[in-house]
C-alpha positions in Angstrom: -0.1 0.3 -0.1 1.5 3.4 -0.7 2.7 5.3 2.1 0.5 8.5 1.0 -3.0 6.2 1.4 -1.7 5.0 4.6 -0.8 8.9 6.0 -4.1 10.0 4.7 -6.3 7.4 6.5 -4.3 8.2 9.7 -5.2 11.9 9.0 -8.8 11.0 8.5 -8.6 9.3 11.6 -8.6 12.5 13.7 -11.2 14.4 12.0 -14.9 14.0 12.7 -15.7 11.9 9.5 -16.0 8.5 8.9 -14.1 6.5 5.7 -13.6 3.1 4.3 -11.3 2.0 1.8 -13.1 -0.4 -0.9 -12.3 -2.5 -4.1 -14.0 -1.4 -7.2 -16.3 -5.0 -6.3 -17.4 -3.7 -3.2 -18.1 0.2 -4.0 -22.0 -0.4 -4.3 -22.7 -2.0 -1.1 -20.4 0.7 0.3 -22.2 3.5 -1.5 -25.4 2.2 -0.7 -24.4 1.9 3.0 -23.9 5.4 3.4 -26.6 7.0 2.0 -29.5 9.0 3.7 -32.2 9.1 0.7 -32.9 11.0 -1.4 -29.2 11.1 -2.9 -28.3 13.3 -5.8 -24.8 13.3 -7.3 -22.5 13.4 -10.3 -21.3 10.9 -12.8 -17.9 9.3 -11.3 -14.9 10.0 -13.6 -13.4 6.0 -12.3 -13.5 3.1 -15.3 -14.3 0.6 -12.7 -17.1 2.1 -10.7 -20.3 4.2 -11.3 -23.5 5.5 -9.6 -25.5 4.1 -12.5 -27.0 1.6 -10.4 -27.4 3.6 -7.0 -30.3 5.0 -5.8 -28.6 8.2 -6.3 -30.2 10.7 -8.9 -27.6 11.5 -11.5 -28.0 15.1 -13.3 -30.0 16.8 -10.6 -32.2 19.3 -10.6 -31.8 22.5 -8.4 -35.2 21.1 -6.6 -33.8 17.8 -6.3 -30.6 19.2 -4.5 -32.5 21.2 -2.5 -34.4 18.1 -1.1 -31.6 15.5 -0.6 -30.6 14.5 2.2 -27.0 13.2 0.7 -24.6 14.4 -2.0 -22.2 12.1 -3.6 -19.1 13.3 -5.9 -15.8 12.6 -6.8 -13.0 14.3 -4.9 -9.6 15.5 -6.7 -6.3 15.2 -5.7 -6.4 14.2 -2.0 -3.7 15.6 0.4 -2.4 12.8 2.8 -1.0 15.0 5.4 -3.9 16.9 6.4 -6.5 14.4 5.2 -8.1 17.4 2.8 -9.9 16.2 -0.3 -10.3 18.8 -3.3 -13.9 18.9 -4.6 -13.4 20.5 -7.5 -16.9 22.6 -9.4 -17.1 22.8 -13.2 -20.3 22.5 -14.8 -21.4 19.2 -13.9 -23.0 20.7 -10.4 -20.8 18.9 -7.8 -20.4 22.2 -6.1 -23.8 22.3 -5.2 -24.2 18.2 -4.7 -21.4 18.3 -1.9 -22.5 21.7 -0.1 -26.4 21.8 0.0 -27.1 18.3 1.2 -26.6 17.4 5.1 -24.4 14.3 4.4 -21.5 14.7 1.8 -20.3 11.2 0.5 -16.8 11.8 -1.4 -15.2 9.1 -3.6 -11.6 9.6 -3.8 -9.1 7.4 -6.1 -6.3 5.9 -4.2 -3.8 6.8 -6.8 -4.9 10.5 -6.3 -3.9 10.8 -2.7 -1.1 12.6 -2.6 1.7 13.7 0.0 1.3 17.8 0.5 -0.8 20.4 -0.5 2.2 21.4 -3.0 1.7 18.0 -5.0 -2.4 19.0 -4.6 -1.8 22.1 -6.3 0.7 21.2 -8.9 -2.3 18.9 -10.2 -4.6 21.8 -9.7 -2.7 24.2 -11.6 -3.0 21.8 -14.6 -6.6 21.4 -14.4 -7.3 25.2 -14.2 -5.2 25.3 -17.5 -7.6 22.6 -18.9 -10.7 24.6 -18.0 -11.6 23.5 -14.7 -13.6 26.6 -12.9 -13.4 26.3 -9.0 -12.1 23.8 -6.3 -12.2 24.2 -2.7 -10.4 22.3 -0.1 -12.2 20.0 2.3 -10.9 18.8 5.5 -14.3 17.4 7.4 -17.8 18.4 7.5 -18.5 22.1 7.6 -18.0 23.6 11.2 -17.6 26.7 13.1 -16.5 27.2 16.8 -17.4 31.2 16.7 -19.6 31.0 20.1 -18.3 27.9 21.7 -18.1 24.2 20.9 -18.1 23.3 17.2 -21.4 23.5 15.5 -21.2 21.0 12.4 -23.2 21.8 9.5 -22.7 25.5 9.6 -21.8 26.4 6.0 -22.2 23.0 4.3 -22.8 19.7 5.2 -22.9 18.1 8.9 -21.2 14.9 8.0 -18.8 13.7 5.5 -18.2 10.0 4.5 -14.9 9.3 2.2 -14.8 6.4 0.0 -11.5 5.7 -1.0 -11.4 3.5 -3.8 -8.6 1.2 -5.0 -6.8 -2.1 -5.0 -4.1 -0.8 -2.5 
């Protein structure tokens, strides 16, 4: 197993998230086990898995997104040292499907887990040059501690579940 994947998992253990590593054959059951319907999502850019057979509405309308309890999106490069995932938002609606529902399920390819933020930024620069419109870094669910104890879901999802996809 690559060291970056191990470091990423150790970082996730220190965050208020749930995560699991699955091989492509177990992907469908992993997704279904963490979805609270109704769920929305965008097509995943992985050859070996798809959301086509899941209870996730792909190509959701604005109304679907507002009613959804779960959003499923792919993650871009993930930063092992922090447990941070880059969520890109082009014109596929992934930004909305990751921010509006109470639960965000993000699917990360083990091969896209990099050691440092510098490594991730190098990848993002190439994607921006190719037309990427925006990206944000997420390290756990949305939270604020402005008034004391952390409150989750302040500016986005209350919970985050990470599915690490790969045979490592």
